[in-house]
PQR file of N, CA, C, O and H, with PARSE charges and radii, in Angstrom:
ATOM      1  N   MET A   1      -0.541  -0.688  28.971 -0.4000 1.5000
ATOM      2  CA  MET A   1      -0.321  -1.231  27.441 -0.0000 2.0000
ATOM      3  C   MET A   1       0.133  -2.801  27.579  0.5500 1.7000
ATOM      4  O   MET A   1      -0.101  -3.715  26.788 -0.5500 1.4000
ATOM      5  N   ILE A   2       0.681  -2.834  28.525 -0.4000 1.5000
ATOM      6  CA  ILE A   2       1.695  -4.437  28.960 -0.0000 2.0000
ATOM      7  C   ILE A   2      -0.082  -5.408  29.293  0.5500 1.7000
ATOM      8  O   ILE A   2      -0.374  -6.572  29.018 -0.5500 1.4000
ATOM      9  H   ILE A   2       0.871  -2.092  29.168  0.4000 1.0000
ATOM     10  N   LEU A   3      -0.698  -4.610  29.780 -0.4000 1.5000
ATOM     11  CA  LEU A   3      -2.035  -5.596  30.327 -0.0000 2.0000
ATOM     12  C   LEU A   3      -3.121  -5.780  29.107  0.5500 1.7000
ATOM     13  O   LEU A   3      -3.942  -6.696  29.075 -0.5500 1.4000
ATOM     14  H   LEU A   3      -0.461  -3.664  30.003  0.4000 1.0000
ATOM     15  N   THR A   4      -3.008  -4.922  28.271 -0.4000 1.5000
ATOM     16  CA  THR A   4      -4.015  -5.535  27.128 -0.0000 2.0000
ATOM     17  C   THR A   4      -3.390  -5.946  26.217  0.5500 1.7000
ATOM     18  O   THR A   4      -4.122  -6.453  25.367 -0.5500 1.4000
ATOM     19  H   THR A   4      -2.341  -4.178  28.298  0.4000 1.0000
ATOM     20  N   SER A   5      -2.498  -5.966  26.014 -0.4000 1.5000
ATOM     21  CA  SER A   5      -1.389  -7.269  25.741 -0.0000 2.0000
ATOM     22  C   SER A   5      -1.485  -8.489  25.684  0.5500 1.7000
ATOM     23  O   SER A   5      -1.559  -9.332  24.790 -0.5500 1.4000
ATOM     24  H   SER A   5      -1.903  -5.553  26.705  0.4000 1.0000
ATOM     25  N   VAL A   6      -1.471  -8.469  27.039 -0.4000 1.5000
ATOM     26  CA  VAL A   6      -1.125  -9.755  28.352 -0.0000 2.0000
ATOM     27  C   VAL A   6      -2.343 -10.626  28.011  0.5500 1.7000
ATOM     28  O   VAL A   6      -2.342 -11.771  27.560 -0.5500 1.4000
ATOM     29  H   VAL A   6      -1.411  -7.784  27.765  0.4000 1.0000
ATOM     30  N   ILE A   7      -3.790  -9.528  28.447 -0.4000 1.5000
ATOM     31  CA  ILE A   7      -4.690 -10.021  28.258 -0.0000 2.0000
ATOM     32  C   ILE A   7      -5.649 -10.518  27.066  0.5500 1.7000
ATOM     33  O   ILE A   7      -6.650 -11.233  27.100 -0.5500 1.4000
ATOM     34  H   ILE A   7      -3.790  -8.598  28.813  0.4000 1.0000
ATOM     35  N   GLY A   8      -4.839  -9.747  25.769 -0.4000 1.5000
ATOM     36  CA  GLY A   8      -5.609 -10.326  24.239 -0.0000 2.0000
ATOM     37  C   GLY A   8      -4.626 -11.391  24.010  0.5500 1.7000
ATOM     38  O   GLY A   8      -5.185 -12.413  23.611 -0.5500 1.4000
ATOM     39  H   GLY A   8      -4.026  -9.166  25.742  0.4000 1.0000
ATOM     40  N   GLY A   9      -3.210 -11.518  24.137 -0.4000 1.5000
ATOM     41  CA  GLY A   9      -2.367 -12.500  23.867 -0.0000 2.0000
ATOM     42  C   GLY A   9      -1.476 -11.414  23.062  0.5500 1.7000
ATOM     43  O   GLY A   9      -1.600 -10.450  22.306 -0.5500 1.4000
ATOM     44  H   GLY A   9      -2.756 -10.688  24.461  0.4000 1.0000
ATOM     45  N   MET A  10      -0.518 -12.183  23.702 -0.4000 1.5000
ATOM     46  CA  MET A  10       0.914 -11.834  23.462 -0.0000 2.0000
ATOM     47  C   MET A  10       1.429 -11.849  22.097  0.5500 1.7000
ATOM     48  O   MET A  10       1.983 -10.839  21.663 -0.5500 1.4000
ATOM     49  H   MET A  10      -0.417 -12.966  24.315  0.4000 1.0000
ATOM     50  N   GLY A  11       1.295 -12.940  21.346 -0.4000 1.5000
ATOM     51  CA  GLY A  11       2.202 -13.229  20.492 -0.0000 2.0000
ATOM     52  C   GLY A  11       0.996 -13.273  19.403  0.5500 1.7000
ATOM     53  O   GLY A  11       0.925 -14.391  18.893 -0.5500 1.4000
ATOM     54  H   GLY A  11       0.845 -13.760  21.699  0.4000 1.0000
ATOM     55  N   THR A  12       0.031 -12.359  18.910 -0.4000 1.5000
ATOM     56  CA  THR A  12      -0.810 -12.233  18.031 -0.0000 2.0000
ATOM     57  C   THR A  12      -1.086 -10.674  17.650  0.5500 1.7000
ATOM     58  O   THR A  12      -1.151  -9.781  18.496 -0.5500 1.4000
ATOM     59  H   THR A  12       0.089 -11.451  19.324  0.4000 1.0000
ATOM     60  N   VAL A  13      -1.237 -10.482  16.245 -0.4000 1.5000
ATOM     61  CA  VAL A  13      -1.528  -9.139  15.899 -0.0000 2.0000
ATOM     62  C   VAL A  13      -2.664  -8.365  16.575  0.5500 1.7000
ATOM     63  O   VAL A  13      -2.639  -7.248  17.091 -0.5500 1.4000
ATOM     64  H   VAL A  13      -1.183 -11.207  15.558  0.4000 1.0000
ATOM     65  N   LEU A  14      -3.861  -9.413  16.416 -0.4000 1.5000
ATOM     66  CA  LEU A  14      -5.290  -9.065  17.202 -0.0000 2.0000
ATOM     67  C   LEU A  14      -5.181  -8.760  18.570  0.5500 1.7000
ATOM     68  O   LEU A  14      -5.847  -7.789  18.929 -0.5500 1.4000
ATOM     69  H   LEU A  14      -3.881 -10.321  15.997  0.4000 1.0000
ATOM     70  N   GLY A  15      -4.284  -9.537  19.726 -0.4000 1.5000
ATOM     71  CA  GLY A  15      -4.313  -9.573  20.869 -0.0000 2.0000
ATOM     72  C   GLY A  15      -4.530  -8.261  21.440  0.5500 1.7000
ATOM     73  O   GLY A  15      -5.595  -7.805  21.857 -0.5500 1.4000
ATOM     74  H   GLY A  15      -3.743 -10.326  19.435  0.4000 1.0000
ATOM     75  N   PRO A  16      -3.449  -7.737  21.410 -0.5600 1.5000
ATOM     76  CA  PRO A  16      -3.654  -6.154  21.629  0.2800 2.0000
ATOM     77  C   PRO A  16      -5.063  -5.168  21.812  0.5500 1.7000
ATOM     78  O   PRO A  16      -5.553  -4.576  22.773 -0.5500 1.4000
ATOM     79  N   PHE A  17      -5.431  -5.314  20.401 -0.4000 1.5000
ATOM     80  CA  PHE A  17      -6.838  -4.768  20.419 -0.0000 2.0000
ATOM     81  C   PHE A  17      -7.864  -5.269  20.857  0.5500 1.7000
ATOM     82  O   PHE A  17      -8.787  -4.517  21.169 -0.5500 1.4000
ATOM     83  H   PHE A  17      -5.033  -5.795  19.620  0.4000 1.0000
ATOM     84  N   ILE A  18      -8.019  -6.940  21.032 -0.4000 1.5000
ATOM     85  CA  ILE A  18      -8.608  -6.952  22.091 -0.0000 2.0000
ATOM     86  C   ILE A  18      -8.911  -6.659  23.391  0.5500 1.7000
ATOM     87  O   ILE A  18      -9.940  -6.273  23.947 -0.5500 1.4000
ATOM     88  H   ILE A  18      -7.269  -7.550  20.779  0.4000 1.0000
ATOM     89  N   GLY A  19      -7.499  -6.994  23.866 -0.4000 1.5000
ATOM     90  CA  GLY A  19      -7.294  -6.675  25.285 -0.0000 2.0000
ATOM     91  C   GLY A  19      -7.484  -4.999  25.311  0.5500 1.7000
ATOM     92  O   GLY A  19      -7.948  -4.581  26.372 -0.5500 1.4000
ATOM     93  H   GLY A  19      -6.664  -7.308  23.414  0.4000 1.0000
ATOM     94  N   SER A  20      -7.264  -4.244  24.548 -0.4000 1.5000
ATOM     95  CA  SER A  20      -7.863  -2.718  24.777 -0.0000 2.0000
ATOM     96  C   SER A  20      -9.389  -2.751  24.658  0.5500 1.7000
ATOM     97  O   SER A  20     -10.055  -1.889  25.233 -0.5500 1.4000
ATOM     98  H   SER A  20      -6.887  -4.583  23.686  0.4000 1.0000
ATOM     99  N   PHE A  21     -10.105  -3.952  23.754 -0.4000 1.5000
ATOM    100  CA  PHE A  21     -10.997  -3.454  24.208 -0.0000 2.0000
ATOM    101  C   PHE A  21     -11.741  -4.015  25.026  0.5500 1.7000
ATOM    102  O   PHE A  21     -12.932  -3.772  24.831 -0.5500 1.4000
ATOM    103  H   PHE A  21      -9.565  -4.652  23.287  0.4000 1.0000
ATOM    104  N   ILE A  22     -11.542  -4.600  25.778 -0.4000 1.5000
ATOM    105  CA  ILE A  22     -11.880  -5.173  27.536 -0.0000 2.0000
ATOM    106  C   ILE A  22     -11.399  -4.162  28.151  0.5500 1.7000
ATOM    107  O   ILE A  22     -12.198  -3.497  28.810 -0.5500 1.4000
ATOM    108  H   ILE A  22     -10.574  -4.797  25.936  0.4000 1.0000
ATOM    109  N   VAL A  23     -10.156  -3.803  28.124 -0.4000 1.5000
ATOM    110  CA  VAL A  23      -9.533  -3.181  29.668 -0.0000 2.0000
ATOM    111  C   VAL A  23     -10.035  -1.713  29.753  0.5500 1.7000
ATOM    112  O   VAL A  23     -10.388  -1.305  30.859 -0.5500 1.4000
ATOM    113  H   VAL A  23      -9.507  -4.343  27.589  0.4000 1.0000
ATOM    114  N   VAL A  24     -10.108  -0.750  28.505 -0.4000 1.5000
ATOM    115  CA  VAL A  24     -10.763   0.530  28.680 -0.0000 2.0000
ATOM    116  C   VAL A  24     -12.290   0.582  29.118  0.5500 1.7000
ATOM    117  O   VAL A  24     -12.728   1.513  29.793 -0.5500 1.4000
ATOM    118  H   VAL A  24      -9.821  -1.081  27.607  0.4000 1.0000
ATOM    119  N   PRO A  25     -12.855  -0.193  28.803 -0.5600 1.5000
ATOM    120  CA  PRO A  25     -14.231   0.343  29.110  0.2800 2.0000
ATOM    121  C   PRO A  25     -14.475  -0.611  30.734  0.5500 1.7000
ATOM    122  O   PRO A  25     -15.397  -0.204  31.441 -0.5500 1.4000
ATOM    123  N   VAL A  26     -13.915  -1.432  31.080 -0.4000 1.5000
ATOM    124  CA  VAL A  26     -13.707  -2.074  32.411 -0.0000 2.0000
ATOM    125  C   VAL A  26     -13.199  -0.865  33.282  0.5500 1.7000
ATOM    126  O   VAL A  26     -13.803  -0.627  34.328 -0.5500 1.4000
ATOM    127  H   VAL A  26     -13.166  -1.763  30.505  0.4000 1.0000
ATOM    128  N   SER A  27     -12.191  -0.133  32.935 -0.4000 1.5000
ATOM    129  CA  SER A  27     -11.371   0.713  33.343 -0.0000 2.0000
ATOM    130  C   SER A  27     -12.023   1.877  33.310  0.5500 1.7000
ATOM    131  O   SER A  27     -11.614   2.476  34.304 -0.5500 1.4000
ATOM    132  H   SER A  27     -11.701  -0.326  32.085  0.4000 1.0000
ATOM    133  N   GLU A  28     -12.862   2.608  32.705 -0.4000 1.5000
ATOM    134  CA  GLU A  28     -13.923   3.794  32.766 -0.0000 2.0000
ATOM    135  C   GLU A  28     -14.802   3.554  33.405  0.5500 1.7000
ATOM    136  O   GLU A  28     -15.269   4.462  34.093 -0.5500 1.4000
ATOM    137  H   GLU A  28     -13.194   2.121  31.897  0.4000 1.0000
ATOM    138  N   ILE A  29     -15.548   1.891  33.457 -0.4000 1.5000
ATOM    139  CA  ILE A  29     -17.206   2.263  33.958 -0.0000 2.0000
ATOM    140  C   ILE A  29     -16.656   2.236  35.461  0.5500 1.7000
ATOM    141  O   ILE A  29     -17.231   2.948  36.284 -0.5500 1.4000
ATOM    142  H   ILE A  29     -15.168   1.153  32.899  0.4000 1.0000
ATOM    143  N   VAL A  30     -15.693   1.536  35.814 -0.4000 1.5000
ATOM    144  CA  VAL A  30     -14.955   1.011  37.339 -0.0000 2.0000
ATOM    145  C   VAL A  30     -14.665   2.569  38.026  0.5500 1.7000
ATOM    146  O   VAL A  30     -15.021   2.813  39.179 -0.5500 1.4000
ATOM    147  H   VAL A  30     -15.227   0.957  35.145  0.4000 1.0000
ATOM    148  N   LYS A  31     -13.999   3.540  37.198 -0.4000 1.5000
ATOM    149  CA  LYS A  31     -13.291   5.202  37.505 -0.0000 2.0000
ATOM    150  C   LYS A  31     -14.734   5.383  38.105  0.5500 1.7000
ATOM    151  O   LYS A  31     -14.995   5.200  39.294 -0.5500 1.4000
ATOM    152  H   LYS A  31     -13.709   3.341  36.261  0.4000 1.0000
ATOM    153  N   TYR A  32     -15.868   5.860  36.905 -0.4000 1.5000
ATOM    154  CA  TYR A  32     -17.056   6.504  37.110 -0.0000 2.0000
ATOM    155  C   TYR A  32     -17.923   6.122  38.047  0.5500 1.7000
ATOM    156  O   TYR A  32     -18.644   7.004  38.514 -0.5500 1.4000
ATOM    157  H   TYR A  32     -15.656   6.008  35.939  0.4000 1.0000
ATOM    158  N   LEU A  33     -18.070   4.721  38.553 -0.4000 1.5000
ATOM    159  CA  LEU A  33     -18.918   4.104  39.253 -0.0000 2.0000
ATOM    160  C   LEU A  33     -18.629   4.471  40.732  0.5500 1.7000
ATOM    161  O   LEU A  33     -19.353   5.095  41.508 -0.5500 1.4000
ATOM    162  H   LEU A  33     -17.484   4.004  38.174  0.4000 1.0000
ATOM    163  N   LEU A  34     -16.753   3.658  41.052 -0.4000 1.5000
ATOM    164  CA  LEU A  34     -16.287   3.577  42.137 -0.0000 2.0000
ATOM    165  C   LEU A  34     -15.412   4.280  42.970  0.5500 1.7000
ATOM    166  O   LEU A  34     -15.239   4.218  44.187 -0.5500 1.4000
ATOM    167  H   LEU A  34     -16.165   3.152  40.422  0.4000 1.0000
ATOM    168  N   GLU A  35     -14.732   5.166  41.833 -0.4000 1.5000
ATOM    169  CA  GLU A  35     -13.517   6.409  41.813 -0.0000 2.0000
ATOM    170  C   GLU A  35     -13.772   7.065  43.311  0.5500 1.7000
ATOM    171  O   GLU A  35     -13.147   6.586  44.257 -0.5500 1.4000
ATOM    172  H   GLU A  35     -14.873   5.216  40.844  0.4000 1.0000
ATOM    173  N   GLU A  36     -14.520   7.959  43.486 -0.4000 1.5000
ATOM    174  CA  GLU A  36     -15.320   8.500  44.492 -0.0000 2.0000
ATOM    175  C   GLU A  36     -14.776   7.907  46.002  0.5500 1.7000
ATOM    176  O   GLU A  36     -13.961   8.417  46.770 -0.5500 1.4000
ATOM    177  H   GLU A  36     -15.027   8.349  42.718  0.4000 1.0000
ATOM    178  N   GLN A  37     -15.573   6.582  46.131 -0.4000 1.5000
ATOM    179  CA  GLN A  37     -15.617   6.027  47.342 -0.0000 2.0000
ATOM    180  C   GLN A  37     -14.198   5.591  47.798  0.5500 1.7000
ATOM    181  O   GLN A  37     -13.633   5.697  48.886 -0.5500 1.4000
ATOM    182  H   GLN A  37     -16.235   6.168  45.506  0.4000 1.0000
ATOM    183  N   PHE A  38     -13.642   4.839  46.095 -0.4000 1.5000
ATOM    184  CA  PHE A  38     -12.376   3.804  46.739 -0.0000 2.0000
ATOM    185  C   PHE A  38     -11.406   4.422  45.399  0.5500 1.7000
ATOM    186  O   PHE A  38     -11.395   4.229  44.183 -0.5500 1.4000
ATOM    187  H   PHE A  38     -14.101   4.753  45.211  0.4000 1.0000
ATOM    188  N   THR A  39     -10.709   5.172  46.257 -0.4000 1.5000
ATOM    189  CA  THR A  39      -9.478   5.622  45.335 -0.0000 2.0000
ATOM    190  C   THR A  39      -8.640   4.582  45.126  0.5500 1.7000
ATOM    191  O   THR A  39      -8.478   3.757  46.025 -0.5500 1.4000
ATOM    192  H   THR A  39     -10.719   5.329  47.244  0.4000 1.0000
ATOM    193  N   GLY A  40      -7.856   4.444  43.676 -0.4000 1.5000
ATOM    194  CA  GLY A  40      -7.590   3.443  43.354 -0.0000 2.0000
ATOM    195  C   GLY A  40      -8.121   2.047  43.007  0.5500 1.7000
ATOM    196  O   GLY A  40      -7.416   1.182  42.487 -0.5500 1.4000
ATOM    197  H   GLY A  40      -7.988   5.115  42.946  0.4000 1.0000
ATOM    198  N   ILE A  41      -9.580   1.866  43.373 -0.4000 1.5000
ATOM    199  CA  ILE A  41      -9.817   0.602  42.890 -0.0000 2.0000
ATOM    200  C   ILE A  41      -9.768  -0.187  41.342  0.5500 1.7000
ATOM    201  O   ILE A  41      -9.909  -1.369  41.029 -0.5500 1.4000
ATOM    202  H   ILE A  41     -10.152   2.569  43.796  0.4000 1.0000
ATOM    203  N   HIS A  42      -9.518   0.976  40.594 -0.4000 1.5000
ATOM    204  CA  HIS A  42      -9.068   0.078  38.992 -0.0000 2.0000
ATOM    205  C   HIS A  42      -7.985  -0.401  39.235  0.5500 1.7000
ATOM    206  O   HIS A  42      -7.776  -1.426  38.586 -0.5500 1.4000
ATOM    207  H   HIS A  42      -9.403   1.936  40.848  0.4000 1.0000
ATOM    208  N   LEU A  43      -7.099  -0.070  39.972 -0.4000 1.5000
ATOM    209  CA  LEU A  43      -5.628  -0.798  40.102 -0.0000 2.0000
ATOM    210  C   LEU A  43      -5.885  -2.285  40.264  0.5500 1.7000
ATOM    211  O   LEU A  43      -5.431  -3.243  39.639 -0.5500 1.4000
ATOM    212  H   LEU A  43      -7.269   0.763  40.498  0.4000 1.0000
ATOM    213  N   ILE A  44      -6.988  -2.191  41.572 -0.4000 1.5000
ATOM    214  CA  ILE A  44      -7.287  -4.063  41.440 -0.0000 2.0000
ATOM    215  C   ILE A  44      -8.088  -4.404  40.914  0.5500 1.7000
ATOM    216  O   ILE A  44      -8.191  -5.630  40.873 -0.5500 1.4000
ATOM    217  H   ILE A  44      -7.357  -1.413  42.079  0.4000 1.0000
ATOM    218  N   ILE A  45      -8.908  -3.767  40.354 -0.4000 1.5000
ATOM    219  CA  ILE A  45      -9.557  -4.699  38.902 -0.0000 2.0000
ATOM    220  C   ILE A  45      -8.695  -5.341  38.342  0.5500 1.7000
ATOM    221  O   ILE A  45      -8.679  -6.571  38.285 -0.5500 1.4000
ATOM    222  H   ILE A  45      -8.825  -2.771  40.387  0.4000 1.0000
ATOM    223  N   TYR A  46      -7.631  -4.377  37.718 -0.4000 1.5000
ATOM    224  CA  TYR A  46      -6.546  -4.568  36.789 -0.0000 2.0000
ATOM    225  C   TYR A  46      -6.085  -5.944  37.381  0.5500 1.7000
ATOM    226  O   TYR A  46      -6.170  -7.001  36.755 -0.5500 1.4000
ATOM    227  H   TYR A  46      -7.644  -3.378  37.764  0.4000 1.0000
ATOM    228  N   GLY A  47      -5.657  -5.840  38.477 -0.4000 1.5000
ATOM    229  CA  GLY A  47      -4.530  -7.045  38.872 -0.0000 2.0000
ATOM    230  C   GLY A  47      -5.577  -8.361  38.745  0.5500 1.7000
ATOM    231  O   GLY A  47      -5.346  -9.343  38.040 -0.5500 1.4000
ATOM    232  H   GLY A  47      -5.588  -4.981  38.985  0.4000 1.0000
ATOM    233  N   VAL A  48      -6.921  -8.150  39.678 -0.4000 1.5000
ATOM    234  CA  VAL A  48      -7.752  -9.175  39.471 -0.0000 2.0000
ATOM    235  C   VAL A  48      -7.783  -9.725  37.977  0.5500 1.7000
ATOM    236  O   VAL A  48      -7.395 -10.864  37.717 -0.5500 1.4000
ATOM    237  H   VAL A  48      -7.109  -7.352  40.251  0.4000 1.0000
ATOM    238  N   ILE A  49      -8.228  -8.920  37.088 -0.4000 1.5000
ATOM    239  CA  ILE A  49      -8.082  -9.257  35.625 -0.0000 2.0000
ATOM    240  C   ILE A  49      -7.350 -10.239  35.122  0.5500 1.7000
ATOM    241  O   ILE A  49      -7.637 -11.275  34.522 -0.5500 1.4000
ATOM    242  H   ILE A  49      -8.543  -7.995  37.299  0.4000 1.0000
ATOM    243  N   LEU A  50      -6.258  -9.699  35.497 -0.4000 1.5000
ATOM    244  CA  LEU A  50      -4.487  -9.951  35.288 -0.0000 2.0000
ATOM    245  C   LEU A  50      -4.660 -11.395  35.257  0.5500 1.7000
ATOM    246  O   LEU A  50      -4.743 -12.159  34.295 -0.5500 1.4000
ATOM    247  H   LEU A  50      -6.025  -8.858  35.984  0.4000 1.0000
ATOM    248  N   MET A  51      -4.703 -11.628  36.611 -0.4000 1.5000
ATOM    249  CA  MET A  51      -4.874 -12.954  37.419 -0.0000 2.0000
ATOM    250  C   MET A  51      -5.216 -13.957  37.265  0.5500 1.7000
ATOM    251  O   MET A  51      -4.527 -14.951  37.493 -0.5500 1.4000
ATOM    252  H   MET A  51      -4.636 -11.007  37.392  0.4000 1.0000
ATOM    253  N   VAL A  52      -6.944 -13.972  36.623 -0.4000 1.5000
ATOM    254  CA  VAL A  52      -7.719 -14.414  36.129 -0.0000 2.0000
ATOM    255  C   VAL A  52      -7.411 -14.873  34.568  0.5500 1.7000
ATOM    256  O   VAL A  52      -7.659 -16.069  34.408 -0.5500 1.4000
ATOM    257  H   VAL A  52      -7.503 -13.164  36.438  0.4000 1.0000
ATOM    258  N   ILE A  53      -7.035 -14.350  33.642 -0.4000 1.5000
ATOM    259  CA  ILE A  53      -6.639 -14.354  32.742 -0.0000 2.0000
ATOM    260  C   ILE A  53      -5.301 -15.453  32.643  0.5500 1.7000
ATOM    261  O   ILE A  53      -5.392 -16.591  32.184 -0.5500 1.4000
ATOM    262  H   ILE A  53      -6.834 -13.379  33.772  0.4000 1.0000
ATOM    263  N   VAL A  54      -4.382 -14.996  33.040 -0.4000 1.5000
ATOM    264  CA  VAL A  54      -3.034 -15.874  33.486 -0.0000 2.0000
ATOM    265  C   VAL A  54      -3.134 -17.274  33.754  0.5500 1.7000
ATOM    266  O   VAL A  54      -2.501 -18.158  33.176 -0.5500 1.4000
ATOM    267  H   VAL A  54      -4.308 -14.071  33.413  0.4000 1.0000
ATOM    268  N   LEU A  55      -4.112 -17.438  34.824 -0.4000 1.5000
ATOM    269  CA  LEU A  55      -4.707 -18.358  35.356 -0.0000 2.0000
ATOM    270  C   LEU A  55      -5.710 -19.369  33.866  0.5500 1.7000
ATOM    271  O   LEU A  55      -5.382 -20.412  33.299 -0.5500 1.4000
ATOM    272  H   LEU A  55      -4.626 -16.719  35.293  0.4000 1.0000
ATOM    273  N   VAL A  56      -6.412 -18.866  33.751 -0.4000 1.5000
ATOM    274  CA  VAL A  56      -7.173 -19.486  32.922 -0.0000 2.0000
ATOM    275  C   VAL A  56      -7.043 -19.821  31.539  0.5500 1.7000
ATOM    276  O   VAL A  56      -7.237 -20.874  30.932 -0.5500 1.4000
ATOM    277  H   VAL A  56      -6.678 -18.019  34.212  0.4000 1.0000
ATOM    278  N   MET A  57      -6.623 -18.544  31.135 -0.4000 1.5000
ATOM    279  CA  MET A  57      -5.717 -18.534  29.515 -0.0000 2.0000
ATOM    280  C   MET A  57      -4.662 -17.952  29.408  0.5500 1.7000
ATOM    281  O   MET A  57      -4.519 -16.820  28.947 -0.5500 1.4000
ATOM    282  H   MET A  57      -6.465 -17.689  31.628  0.4000 1.0000
ATOM    283  N   PRO A  58      -3.589 -18.862  29.933 -0.5600 1.5000
ATOM    284  CA  PRO A  58      -2.457 -18.108  29.910  0.2800 2.0000
ATOM    285  C   PRO A  58      -1.592 -17.697  28.438  0.5500 1.7000
ATOM    286  O   PRO A  58      -0.436 -17.280  28.512 -0.5500 1.4000
ATOM    287  N   GLU A  59      -2.057 -17.811  27.560 -0.4000 1.5000
ATOM    288  CA  GLU A  59      -1.790 -17.356  25.991 -0.0000 2.0000
ATOM    289  C   GLU A  59      -2.589 -16.255  25.674  0.5500 1.7000
ATOM    290  O   GLU A  59      -2.168 -15.466  24.829 -0.5500 1.4000
ATOM    291  H   GLU A  59      -2.996 -18.149  27.499  0.4000 1.0000
ATOM    292  N   GLY A  60      -3.891 -16.029  26.316 -0.4000 1.5000
ATOM    293  CA  GLY A  60      -4.619 -14.632  25.744 -0.0000 2.0000
ATOM    294  C   GLY A  60      -5.748 -15.418  25.551  0.5500 1.7000
ATOM    295  O   GLY A  60      -5.759 -16.648  25.518 -0.5500 1.4000
ATOM    296  H   GLY A  60      -4.233 -16.670  27.003  0.4000 1.0000
ATOM    297  N   ILE A  61      -7.006 -14.427  25.382 -0.4000 1.5000
ATOM    298  CA  ILE A  61      -8.053 -14.315  24.732 -0.0000 2.0000
ATOM    299  C   ILE A  61      -8.349 -14.800  23.359  0.5500 1.7000
ATOM    300  O   ILE A  61      -9.236 -15.625  23.137 -0.5500 1.4000
ATOM    301  H   ILE A  61      -6.996 -13.428  25.409  0.4000 1.0000
ATOM    302  N   VAL A  62      -7.526 -14.228  22.357 -0.4000 1.5000
ATOM    303  CA  VAL A  62      -7.396 -14.317  21.236 -0.0000 2.0000
ATOM    304  C   VAL A  62      -7.121 -16.024  20.540  0.5500 1.7000
ATOM    305  O   VAL A  62      -7.799 -16.805  19.872 -0.5500 1.4000
ATOM    306  H   VAL A  62      -6.806 -13.558  22.537  0.4000 1.0000
ATOM    307  N   VAL A  63      -5.755 -16.029  21.132 -0.4000 1.5000
ATOM    308  CA  VAL A  63      -5.496 -17.757  21.020 -0.0000 2.0000
ATOM    309  C   VAL A  63      -6.839 -19.080  21.411  0.5500 1.7000
ATOM    310  O   VAL A  63      -7.152 -20.192  20.987 -0.5500 1.4000
ATOM    311  H   VAL A  63      -5.204 -15.395  21.675  0.4000 1.0000
ATOM    312  N   LYS A  64      -7.232 -18.262  22.299 -0.4000 1.5000
ATOM    313  CA  LYS A  64      -8.014 -19.330  23.117 -0.0000 2.0000
ATOM    314  C   LYS A  64      -9.236 -19.538  22.000  0.5500 1.7000
ATOM    315  O   LYS A  64      -9.610 -20.618  21.543 -0.5500 1.4000
ATOM    316  H   LYS A  64      -6.977 -17.358  22.644  0.4000 1.0000
ATOM    317  N   ILE A  65      -9.761 -18.204  21.684 -0.4000 1.5000
ATOM    318  CA  ILE A  65     -11.011 -18.398  20.503 -0.0000 2.0000
ATOM    319  C   ILE A  65     -10.697 -18.781  19.265  0.5500 1.7000
ATOM    320  O   ILE A  65     -11.527 -19.075  18.405 -0.5500 1.4000
ATOM    321  H   ILE A  65      -9.457 -17.327  22.055  0.4000 1.0000
ATOM    322  N   LYS A  66      -9.407 -18.791  19.120 -0.4000 1.5000
ATOM    323  CA  LYS A  66      -8.946 -19.351  17.630 -0.0000 2.0000
ATOM    324  C   LYS A  66      -9.332 -20.794  17.924  0.5500 1.7000
ATOM    325  O   LYS A  66      -9.919 -21.387  17.018 -0.5500 1.4000
ATOM    326  H   LYS A  66      -8.734 -18.552  19.820  0.4000 1.0000
ATOM    327  N   LYS A  67      -9.081 -21.469  19.098 -0.4000 1.5000
ATOM    328  CA  LYS A  67      -8.602 -23.079  18.970 -0.0000 2.0000
ATOM    329  C   LYS A  67     -10.148 -23.269  19.271  0.5500 1.7000
ATOM    330  O   LYS A  67     -10.616 -24.262  18.714 -0.5500 1.4000
ATOM    331  H   LYS A  67      -8.605 -20.988  19.834  0.4000 1.0000
ATOM    332  N   MET A  68     -11.122 -22.468  20.100 -0.4000 1.5000
ATOM    333  CA  MET A  68     -12.458 -23.018  20.190 -0.0000 2.0000
ATOM    334  C   MET A  68     -13.030 -22.667  18.710  0.5500 1.7000
ATOM    335  O   MET A  68     -14.063 -23.280  18.442 -0.5500 1.4000
ATOM    336  H   MET A  68     -10.742 -21.661  20.553  0.4000 1.0000
ATOM    337  N   LEU A  69     -12.610 -21.904  17.829 -0.4000 1.5000
ATOM    338  CA  LEU A  69     -13.543 -21.806  16.435 -0.0000 2.0000
ATOM    339  C   LEU A  69     -12.668 -23.039  15.569  0.5500 1.7000
ATOM    340  O   LEU A  69     -13.196 -23.473  14.545 -0.5500 1.4000
ATOM    341  H   LEU A  69     -11.770 -21.405  18.047  0.4000 1.0000
ATOM    342  N   LYS A  70     -11.534 -23.505  15.934 -0.4000 1.5000
ATOM    343  CA  LYS A  70     -10.941 -24.675  15.077 -0.0000 2.0000
ATOM    344  C   LYS A  70     -11.796 -26.086  15.452  0.5500 1.7000
ATOM    345  O   LYS A  70     -12.190 -26.945  14.664 -0.5500 1.4000
ATOM    346  H   LYS A  70     -11.105 -23.152  16.766  0.4000 1.0000
ATOM    347  N   SER A  71     -11.925 -26.043  16.704 -0.4000 1.5000
ATOM    348  CA  SER A  71     -12.386 -27.366  17.206 -0.0000 2.0000
ATOM    349  C   SER A  71     -13.883 -27.490  16.623  0.5500 1.7000
ATOM    350  O   SER A  71     -14.313 -28.643  16.593 -0.5500 1.4000
ATOM    351  H   SER A  71     -11.605 -25.346  17.345  0.4000 1.0000
ATOM    352  N   ARG A  72     -14.717 -26.503  16.167 -0.4000 1.5000
ATOM    353  CA  ARG A  72     -15.800 -26.669  15.741 -0.0000 2.0000
ATOM    354  C   ARG A  72     -15.476 -26.918  14.469  0.5500 1.7000
ATOM    355  O   ARG A  72     -16.357 -27.155  13.642 -0.5500 1.4000
ATOM    356  H   ARG A  72     -14.368 -25.567  16.191  0.4000 1.0000
TER
END
């Protein structure tokens, strides 16, 4: 649950919703495709997604999208 908030944006109302729309499908697809061959691979992918988001967009996806829309 924390992962969805961090990815979406912790200080926003929409952040956890947007984060869940990203995390849940990725999780299910990875589990379906790779879980038989690599047990626990979805946890590694969670970690990679979290590191990329924190490095590229530390405030979350929603805040980044709002900034992009305001600049246009």
